[in-house]
C-alpha positions as CSV (number, residue, x, y, z in Angstrom):
1,X,-94.8,-29.7,59.3
2,X,-91.3,-30.8,60.0
3,X,-88.9,-28.7,61.9
4,X,-86.2,-27.0,59.7
5,X,-82.6,-27.6,60.5
6,X,-81.2,-24.2,61.3
7,X,-77.6,-25.3,60.9
8,X,-77.8,-26.4,57.3
9,X,-76.8,-23.8,54.8
10,X,-79.3,-22.4,52.4
11,X,-79.4,-23.9,48.9
12,X,-77.3,-21.9,46.4
13,X,-79.2,-19.7,44.0
14,X,-78.8,-20.4,40.3
15,X,-76.9,-17.8,38.4
16,X,-78.4,-16.1,35.4
17,X,-78.3,-18.3,32.4
18,X,-78.2,-21.4,34.4
19,X,-74.4,-21.4,34.9
20,X,-73.3,-21.5,38.5
21,X,-70.7,-18.9,39.5
22,X,-67.6,-20.2,41.3
23,X,-64.8,-18.0,42.7
24,X,-61.6,-18.2,40.7
25,X,-58.4,-18.9,42.6
26,X,-55.0,-18.3,40.9
27,X,-52.6,-20.9,42.1
28,X,-49.5,-19.8,40.0
29,X,-48.1,-17.5,37.3
30,X,-45.3,-14.9,37.0
31,X,-45.2,-11.9,39.2
32,X,-43.1,-9.0,38.0
33,X,-40.8,-6.9,40.2
34,X,-39.8,-4.2,37.7
35,X,-37.2,-1.5,38.2
36,X,-36.8,1.2,35.7
37,X,-33.6,0.8,33.6
38,X,-31.5,3.9,33.1
39,X,-28.4,2.4,31.4
40,X,-27.5,-0.7,29.4
41,X,-31.0,-1.7,28.2
42,X,-32.6,-2.5,24.9
43,X,-36.2,-1.9,23.8
44,X,-37.6,-5.1,22.3
45,X,-41.1,-5.6,21.0
46,X,-43.4,-8.3,22.4
47,X,-44.1,-9.4,18.8
48,X,-40.6,-11.0,19.1
49,X,-40.5,-12.1,22.7
50,X,-44.0,-13.7,22.4
51,X,-43.8,-14.8,18.8
52,X,-46.0,-17.9,18.3
53,X,-44.0,-19.4,15.5
54,X,-40.4,-18.8,16.4
55,X,-38.5,-21.3,18.5
56,X,-37.3,-20.3,22.0
57,X,-33.7,-20.3,20.6
58,X,-34.6,-18.0,17.7
59,X,-36.4,-15.6,20.1
60,X,-33.4,-15.5,22.4
61,X,-31.0,-15.1,19.6
62,X,-33.1,-12.3,18.1
63,X,-33.1,-10.5,21.4
64,X,-29.3,-10.9,21.7
65,X,-28.7,-9.6,18.2
66,X,-30.9,-6.5,18.7
67,X,-28.9,-5.7,21.9
68,X,-25.6,-5.7,20.1
69,X,-23.9,-2.5,19.0
70,X,-23.6,-1.6,15.4
71,X,-20.8,-3.4,13.6
72,X,-20.7,-6.3,16.1
73,X,-20.1,-9.7,14.4
74,X,-23.2,-11.9,14.0
75,X,-21.9,-14.6,11.8
76,X,-22.4,-18.3,12.7
77,X,-18.8,-18.8,13.8
78,X,-18.8,-15.8,16.1
79,X,-22.2,-16.7,17.7
80,X,-21.1,-20.3,18.1
81,X,-18.1,-19.1,20.0
82,X,-20.3,-17.0,22.3
83,X,-23.0,-19.6,23.0
84,X,-23.0,-23.4,23.7
85,X,-25.9,-24.3,21.4
86,X,-23.5,-25.1,18.5
87,X,-23.2,-23.9,14.9
88,X,-26.0,-26.1,13.6
89,X,-28.7,-24.9,16.0
90,X,-27.6,-21.3,15.7
91,X,-27.7,-21.5,11.9
92,X,-31.3,-22.9,12.1
93,X,-32.3,-20.1,14.5
94,X,-30.8,-17.4,12.1
95,X,-32.8,-18.9,9.3
96,X,-36.0,-18.6,11.4
97,X,-35.3,-15.0,12.1
98,X,-34.6,-14.3,8.5
99,X,-37.8,-16.0,7.4
100,X,-39.9,-13.8,9.7
101,X,-38.2,-10.6,8.7
102,X,-36.1,-10.0,11.9
103,X,-32.8,-10.5,9.9
104,X,-31.8,-9.5,6.4
105,X,-28.6,-10.5,4.7
106,X,-27.3,-8.4,1.8
107,X,-24.3,-8.8,-0.4
108,X,-22.8,-5.4,-1.1
109,X,-19.8,-4.1,-2.9
110,X,-17.5,-1.8,-1.0
111,X,-15.8,1.3,-2.5
112,X,-12.7,-0.8,-3.0
113,X,-14.6,-3.4,-5.0
114,X,-14.7,-6.1,-2.3
115,X,-17.9,-8.1,-1.9
116,X,-19.1,-8.5,1.7
117,X,-22.2,-9.9,3.4
118,X,-24.0,-7.4,5.6
119,X,-26.4,-8.6,8.3
120,X,-29.2,-6.2,9.1
121,X,-31.3,-6.6,12.3
122,X,-34.8,-5.2,12.2
123,X,-36.7,-4.6,15.4
124,X,-39.9,-4.2,13.5
125,X,-40.2,-6.4,10.4
126,X,-42.0,-4.8,7.5
127,X,-41.0,-1.3,8.5
128,X,-37.9,-1.0,6.4
129,X,-36.7,2.6,6.1
130,X,-34.5,4.2,3.4
131,X,-31.8,5.0,4.2
132,X,-31.4,2.4,7.0
133,X,-31.5,4.1,10.4
134,X,-30.9,3.1,13.9
135,X,-34.0,0.9,14.0
136,X,-32.3,-1.3,11.4
137,X,-28.6,-0.5,11.7
138,X,-26.0,-1.4,9.1
139,X,-22.4,-2.1,9.9
140,X,-20.0,0.7,9.2
141,X,-18.7,0.7,5.7
142,X,-15.1,1.4,4.7
143,X,-14.3,5.1,4.1
144,X,-14.9,5.8,0.4
145,X,-11.8,6.3,-1.5
146,X,-11.4,7.8,-4.9
147,X,-10.9,5.4,-7.8
148,X,-8.6,8.0,-9.4
149,X,-5.3,7.8,-7.6
150,X,-3.3,11.0,-7.6
151,X,-0.6,11.0,-10.1
152,X,2.9,11.1,-8.6
153,X,4.7,14.3,-8.9
154,X,7.3,14.2,-11.6
155,X,10.8,14.0,-10.2
156,X,12.9,17.0,-11.1
157,X,15.5,16.2,-13.8
158,X,19.2,16.0,-12.8
159,X,21.4,18.9,-13.9
160,X,23.2,18.4,-17.2
161,X,26.8,17.0,-17.2
162,X,29.7,17.6,-19.6
163,X,29.6,15.4,-22.7
164,X,32.8,13.7,-24.1
165,X,33.7,13.1,-27.7
166,X,32.2,10.1,-29.3
167,X,35.5,8.2,-29.3
168,X,36.2,8.9,-25.6
169,X,32.6,8.0,-24.7
170,X,33.1,4.5,-26.2
171,X,36.6,3.9,-24.8
172,X,36.2,5.2,-21.3
173,X,32.5,4.5,-20.5
174,X,33.2,1.3,-18.5
175,X,35.9,3.0,-16.4
176,X,33.6,5.9,-15.7
177,X,30.8,3.6,-14.6
178,X,33.1,1.6,-12.3
179,X,34.3,4.8,-10.7
180,X,30.7,6.0,-10.0
181,X,29.6,2.6,-8.6
182,X,32.5,2.6,-6.1
183,X,31.8,6.0,-4.6
184,X,29.6,4.5,-1.9
185,X,32.8,2.9,-0.4
186,X,34.0,6.4,0.4
187,X,30.7,7.7,1.6
188,X,27.5,5.5,2.0
189,X,25.4,8.4,1.1
190,X,26.7,8.2,-2.5
191,X,24.8,5.0,-3.3
192,X,23.6,5.7,-6.9
193,X,20.9,4.0,-8.8
194,X,21.4,2.6,-12.3
195,X,19.6,5.6,-13.8
196,X,21.7,8.1,-11.9
197,X,24.9,6.3,-12.9
198,X,23.9,6.3,-16.6
199,X,23.3,10.1,-16.4
200,X,26.6,10.9,-14.6
201,X,28.8,8.6,-16.6
202,X,29.3,10.9,-19.6
203,X,30.4,13.7,-17.2
204,X,33.1,11.4,-15.6
205,X,34.2,10.3,-19.1
206,X,34.7,14.0,-20.1
207,X,37.0,14.4,-17.1
208,X,39.0,11.2,-18.0
209,X,39.2,12.4,-21.5
210,X,41.0,15.5,-20.3
211,X,43.7,13.3,-18.8
212,X,42.4,13.6,-15.2
213,X,43.2,10.4,-13.3
214,X,40.4,8.3,-11.7
215,X,41.8,9.1,-8.3
216,X,41.6,12.9,-8.9
217,X,38.0,12.5,-10.3
218,X,37.0,10.5,-7.2
219,X,38.5,13.1,-4.9
220,X,36.7,16.0,-6.6
221,X,33.4,14.2,-6.2
222,X,33.8,13.1,-2.6
223,X,35.8,15.8,-0.9
224,X,34.1,18.3,1.5
225,X,30.7,16.8,1.2
226,X,27.9,18.5,3.4
227,X,27.6,17.0,6.9
228,X,23.8,16.9,6.6
229,X,21.7,14.3,4.8
230,X,22.1,14.3,1.0
231,X,18.6,14.5,-0.4
232,X,19.7,13.9,-4.0
233,X,23.4,12.9,-4.2
234,X,23.3,12.5,-7.9
235,X,22.3,16.1,-8.3
236,X,25.3,17.2,-6.2
237,X,27.7,15.1,-8.2
238,X,26.2,16.4,-11.5
239,X,26.8,20.0,-10.3
240,X,30.4,19.2,-9.3
241,X,31.2,17.5,-12.6
242,X,30.0,20.6,-14.4
243,X,31.3,23.4,-12.1
244,X,34.7,21.9,-11.5
245,X,35.4,20.6,-15.0
246,X,39.2,21.1,-15.7
247,X,40.3,22.7,-19.0
248,X,41.5,20.4,-21.8
249,X,45.2,19.7,-22.3
250,X,47.1,22.3,-24.4
251,X,47.1,20.2,-27.5
252,X,43.4,20.0,-27.5
253,X,42.8,23.7,-27.9
254,X,41.3,24.7,-31.3
255,X,44.5,26.6,-32.3
256,X,46.8,23.6,-31.7
257,X,45.3,20.4,-33.0
258,X,46.7,17.1,-31.5
259,X,49.7,15.7,-33.2
260,X,49.2,13.0,-35.8
261,X,50.6,9.6,-34.9
262,X,51.7,7.8,-38.1
263,X,51.9,4.0,-38.6
264,X,55.2,2.2,-38.4
265,X,57.0,1.3,-41.6
266,X,60.4,-0.1,-42.6
267,X,63.2,2.0,-43.9
268,X,64.3,1.1,-47.4
269,X,67.9,2.0,-46.5
270,X,68.6,0.3,-43.2
271,X,65.5,-1.8,-42.6
272,X,64.8,0.0,-39.3
273,X,61.2,0.7,-38.2
274,X,60.2,4.3,-38.1
275,X,57.0,6.4,-38.1
276,X,56.4,8.6,-41.1
277,X,53.8,9.3,-43.8
278,X,53.3,6.8,-46.5
279,X,55.3,9.1,-48.9
280,X,58.5,8.7,-46.8
281,X,60.6,5.6,-47.7
282,X,63.7,6.3,-45.6
283,X,64.1,7.0,-41.9
284,X,65.5,10.3,-40.6
285,X,69.1,9.1,-40.3
286,X,69.1,7.7,-43.9
287,X,67.7,10.9,-45.2
288,X,70.4,13.0,-43.3
289,X,73.2,10.8,-44.7
290,X,71.8,11.2,-48.2
291,X,71.8,14.9,-47.9
292,X,75.3,15.0,-46.5
293,X,76.9,12.7,-49.1
294,X,78.9,14.4,-51.8
295,X,77.3,14.7,-55.2
């Protein structure tokens, strides 16, 4: 018998099933050095980070959107300004996320009637909750406002003013309006609106009808005004026009009617013009001479 070589290794034994076993050696792969986050972190599911159909850009963009605070802009223009991939590639990635349920775009009407596009980011597609909670946050909506606007409080009417006769109101209306419109030259606080001027004009006309000069009327309205701000100057002027209204001239009292002014006519005796009723044909001098003449 031949001598066996003691240095040669023994023949390897066959493994069960006929497959030889070989030691496995890992030559690469990621090694994690993890530190627990306590601030500024986002929980993202592996179904997104290891998605088999989404592109790498879509996965990264989805992770970025899920890390944003509620209300942050996620439109194409804003994202293209943030990243260098460009609007076209970002738009395609958004469509991928939308197709797989990670994004949802809704057109909603606000309380003011405006139509806006709301982007909803879902960290677990298919688990939509009603109402939308923090897992699928919605941007803040404008504060609801009532469609019924409160009616403005009616403005208190101005005090009444004296009223002139119809004839005086027609003849002196323009003069009274001009006087009121120039009060602001004496005091800027007396700047009146057209409505206030129309209300006060009859009161000024009543003063002018009583033979008060425009200067005296202006002085009565502008003298000794309060030093503070005039909240309603028209109300103050209306009060003065009423409280300080002077009495009418003596001939305007009910017991003494105003004298009648007759038209001019020509005397039949001397051809001189005189005023008298239509029944008189001669002037006063001719009538006196006729009475003094001997019969």
